N, C-alpha and C positions, 0 to 999 in steps of 0.2 A: 283507320281513318276517322273522319268526322262522323260518319254514319254509325260507327261503333259506339260513339258516346251516347247515342239515344236508343241503342238496341236493348231489348229485353229478352233474355234467354232463360228458359226453364228446362232443366234436365232432371233425370231421376235423382241425381245427387246434389246439384246446386242450382241456385237461382242467381243470375247476374243481371243487374240493371244499370245501364249507362247513366252517367250523371245528368245528361241533358234530356233524358226521357221525360216528356211532359206528364204531369200528374194525371191528366185526363186519360192518357194511354194506359196507366196503371189501373185506373177504375174500370176500364173496358176489357182488360185482358182476362179471358175465361180461365186459363190455367193458373194464373197468379191468384185469382180470386179463390181458387180451391186450395192452393198451397200456402198462401200468406194472406188470409182473409183480413187480418188486422191492418195490413199495409194498404190494401185496396179500400178498406173503409176509411182509413186515415186520409188517403189521397182524395177520396170523395167528399171529405169534410173541409177541405181547404177552399176558402173563398167561394167565388161564383164559378159558373161554367166557363166564362171568359178567362178568369184567372187560371183555372186548372188547365185550360188549353195552352197557356203560355208558360206557366210556372213549371219548374223542373225539380226533380228530386234532389239533385245536387245543390240547387239554389236554396231549397227549403232547409237543407242541412247546413250549408255554408253560411247562411244568414245567422245561424246559431241563436235563434230566438228561443227562449224557454218555452214558448207556446207553439213552436213549430210542430204541427200535427204529425208529420211523418217520423219524427225522431223517436218517440216512445215505441212506435211499431218496429222500427229498425233495431232498436235496442233489444226488445224481447225476442226478435228473430235471430239475435246474435250476429248482426251484420258486421262485416269488416269493410273498410274503405280502401279503394285503390287510389294512390296518390302518384301522379306523374311528376317525376323529378326533372330538373333542368337538363340533366345528361341523358334523358330519354328512358331511364329505368323507372320501374313502378315499385313503390313501397306500399305494403299492405299493413294495415293496423286496425284494431277494433274501433268501431265508431266512438265508443266512450272515450278513447284516448285522444280524440281531436277536439272534444267539446271542452271549452275552458270556462266561459261565463257568458252572460247575456250579450249577444252580439259579437262574441270573440271565440275564435278557434285556435288550436295549436298548429294550424297549417303554417308551414314555413313560407317565406316570401317567394320562393321559387317552386312551389308545389301547386298542383291543380287537382281537384277531385275528378276522377275519370269514371269510377263505377262503385257500386255496392254489391256485395256478394254474401249469400248466406245459404245454409244447408236447406235443401228441399224438405218439406214436412213429410214425416211418415204418415200413413193412413190414420193413425190413432191420435194425431195432433189436431187441436182446435185453437183458434185464436179469434180475438175481437178487439175493437177499438171503440172508445166512447169519448165524447167531448161535451163539456158544459160551458156555455157562454151566456151573455146577457140577452141574446136573441136566439131564435130557433134556427136561423139560417144566416150565412155569410157573417159569422161572428168570430171574434178572436177568443181563443180558449181562456177561460178562467181556470179550468183544469181539464187535462186530457189524460187518458190512460189506455194502455194496451196490455193485453194478457195473452200468453201462450200456455196451454196446458197439454201435457202428454197423458193419455188415458191408458189404463190397463186394457188388455185385449177385450175384456168383457164390456168395457166402456163406462163403468160406473165409479172407478177409483182413479184419482189423479196421482200419477207416479212422479211427475215433475211439473213445476210451474215457473213462469217468469212474468213479472209484473213491472211495468215502467210508467212513470208519471211525467207530465210536462206542466209548466205554468206554476208549479208549487215551490220552485227553487230557482236559483240563478241559471241552472242548466237542467235539462231533462235527466232523469236518473232511474235506475232499476232499484226496486225495493226488495232486497233479498229476504228480509224478515217476513214480509207479507207472503212472499212466494213460499217460504218454508212452512208457514201456517197452512197454506192451501194444500 
């Protein structure tokens, strides 16, 4: 139903966020802040409190703005997108596959984003989001970035990394070269 579209579910295996979940609810969700810190930080950087209360995760992605703050975070988390088809079935695809260019997605005319899903973070995973703008608050990103690193059990060695940037190209993107360097 309609309530499912705004639901945020965190299990030991996966996190699922409905497309109409307000960004403010992501900022306040204690389990999400532990499991996907970069996403809660990105959501907290979108506009003002009033905007975050009304803006949705699905809208931030469907807008396809290169400076959309949630997009790099979702990319490094390996998010896939649930797309409702006209016949009632749901097609799933990686987020990167629907991003086309500034202001445009590869969504078909009869599709709607219903949710985002990604693997729950293991205890050795850390993530973060940062944004640069011309002002310190309520600013459009000149550059934004999200990073996810998996650490060895001792916690001092990065075993895997994912880095994504927004505002630097016509569409947000993962930088595999930088990730490999880390």
